[in-house]
C-alpha positions in Angstrom: -22.1 15.7 -4.3 -21.0 14.8 -7.8 -20.4 11.1 -9.0 -16.6 9.8 -8.4 -14.7 9.8 -11.9 -12.0 7.4 -11.9 -9.1 9.3 -13.4 -6.6 6.2 -13.1 -6.2 2.8 -12.3 -2.9 1.3 -11.2 -2.9 -2.7 -10.9 -0.5 -5.5 -11.0 0.4 -9.1 -12.0 3.1 -11.6 -12.9 3.5 -13.6 -15.9 5.0 -15.9 -13.5 8.1 -16.8 -15.6 11.5 -14.8 -16.1 10.9 -12.4 -18.7 14.2 -11.6 -21.2 13.0 -7.8 -21.6 15.9 -7.2 -24.3 14.3 -9.9 -26.4 10.7 -8.5 -25.8 11.7 -5.0 -26.4 13.0 -6.4 -30.6 9.0 -7.7 -30.8 6.8 -5.6 -29.0 6.4 -3.0 -31.6 6.9 0.8 -29.5 8.2 -0.9 -26.5 11.1 1.2 -24.7 13.9 -0.7 -22.7 16.7 0.9 -21.5 17.9 -0.3 -18.3 20.5 2.1 -18.0 17.6 4.9 -17.0 14.8 2.5 -15.8 14.6 -1.1 -15.0 11.7 -2.5 -16.9 10.3 -2.1 -20.1 7.6 0.2 -21.1 5.1 -0.5 -23.3 2.4 2.4 -24.2 -1.1 0.8 -25.8 -3.3 2.5 -27.5 -6.5 0.3 -27.1 -7.3 -0.1 -23.8 -5.2 3.0 -22.9 -2.9 1.9 -21.4 0.6 1.8 -20.1 2.2 -1.6 -19.4 6.0 -2.3 -17.4 7.3 -5.4 -17.4 9.9 -6.2 -15.4 12.6 -9.4 -15.8 10.9 -11.2 -12.6 7.7 -11.2 -14.3 5.7 -8.7 -12.7 3.6 -6.5 -14.6 2.0 -3.0 -13.5 -0.2 -1.7 -15.6 -1.2 2.1 -15.1 -3.3 5.1 -16.9 -7.2 2.6 -17.3 -10.0 4.8 -16.3 -11.6 1.0 -15.6 -10.5 -1.9 -13.8 -11.7 -3.5 -17.0 -9.3 -1.7 -18.9 -6.3 -2.6 -16.9 -7.3 -6.2 -17.0 -7.3 -5.8 -20.7 -4.1 -4.1 -20.9 -1.9 -7.0 -18.8 -4.0 -9.6 -21.2 -3.6 -8.1 -24.2 0.6 -7.9 -23.6 0.4 -11.7 -22.2 -1.5 -13.1 -25.7 1.2 -10.6 -27.3 4.0 -12.2 -25.6 2.2 -16.1 -26.5 2.1 -14.6 -29.9 5.5 -14.0 -30.1 6.9 -17.6 -28.4 7.1 -16.2 -24.9 5.2 -18.5 -22.4 3.4 -17.1 -19.7 1.0 -17.8 -16.8 -2.7 -18.9 -18.6 -4.7 -16.3 -16.8 -2.8 -13.8 -15.1 -4.6 -12.4 -11.7 -4.5 -8.9 -11.4 -4.9 -6.9 -8.6 -6.2 -3.5 -7.9 -3.5 -1.4 -6.1 -4.6 2.0 -6.2 -7.7 4.2 -7.7 -7.2 8.1 -9.0 -10.5 9.5 -9.0 -12.1 13.1 -8.8 -15.2 14.2 -7.2 -17.1 18.0 -6.8 -18.3 18.4 -3.6 -20.4 21.4 -4.9 -19.7 23.8 -2.7 -16.3 26.4 -2.0 -14.2 25.4 0.7 -12.4 28.0 3.0 -9.1 25.5 3.1 -7.8 27.2 6.4 -10.7 26.6 8.3 -11.2 23.0 6.8 -7.4 22.5 7.9 -8.6 23.4 11.4 -11.7 21.8 11.6 -10.6 18.5 10.1 -7.8 17.9 12.2 -4.4 18.9 12.1 -3.0 15.7 12.8 -4.6 14.2 9.8 -3.8 17.3 7.2 -1.3 19.0 5.5 -2.0 22.3 4.2 1.1 24.4 2.8 -0.7 26.7 0.6 2.7 28.6 -0.2 3.9 25.1 -1.3 0.5 23.6 -3.0 -3.0 24.9 -3.4 -4.9 22.0 -1.9 -5.2 20.5 1.2 -4.3 17.2 1.8 -6.4 14.8 4.1 -5.9 11.3 5.7 -9.4 10.1 6.0 -9.8 8.4 9.6 -10.7 4.5 9.4 -9.4 4.3 5.5 -6.5 4.1 3.3 -8.0 6.9 1.4 -6.2 10.5 1.1 -8.3 13.6 -0.7 -6.6 16.8 -1.9 -9.1 19.2 -1.4 -9.5 22.2 -3.6 -11.2 25.6 -2.3 -13.2 25.4 -6.0 -15.0 22.4 -4.0 -12.9 19.8 -6.5 -11.5 16.8 -4.5 -8.4 14.0 -6.1 -9.4 10.7 -4.1 -6.0 8.5 -4.2 -4.8 5.4 -2.1 -8.2 3.0 -2.4 -8.3 0.1 -4.0 -12.2 0.3 -5.4 -14.6 3.2 -5.7 -17.1 2.1 -2.9 -14.1 2.8 -0.7 -13.3 5.8 -2.1 -17.0 7.0 -2.4 -17.5 6.0 1.4 -13.8 8.2 2.3 -16.0 11.4 0.3 -19.4 10.7 2.2 -17.0 10.7 5.3 -15.8 13.9 4.8 -18.3 15.4 3.6 -20.4 14.8 6.7 -17.2 15.9 8.9 -17.3 19.5 6.9 -21.5 19.8 7.0 -20.9 19.1 11.0 -18.4 21.9 11.1 -20.8 24.5 9.5 -18.1 24.8 6.2 -20.7 23.5 3.2 -24.2 23.3 3.8 -26.8 20.8 3.9 -28.7 21.7 0.7 -29.2 18.4 -1.0 
């Protein structure tokens, strides 16, 4: 199996203070705030390449990072920028990973019709007329896998890489047992 590659980290935190988003939009260069469209302030950073959503409650969402460290660095950088502009926030924001999105390749072509039947229709969504991938909710896991006939997989729903790796390995084992991929490794 190919290595799981993180494509996106979604993490949350709190500045533990009410935030005046209108005032912040004036001091965070490049930020966007239009409460008629979206209740939060959007701030896109180039280093680390992340997007931060700030809410008046002080809640923060960071998305777009390729690593958990990117998400932490993005949240800390915004905190520092707010502090530099006289906006008091928490000293050390606690960052919680909410979701990882990753990709991998199992190295085999899949017959998705047979895969849907073999994995059990109660945990599978497959409507090829609507979407070319098979959605598989892995048993005893928060992970959801999108399987494609090319053998590529998009993994989501996990909060750490190990959880996603386990979900992929479990699924690969199920596919092997059903005779849908060969044991060539």
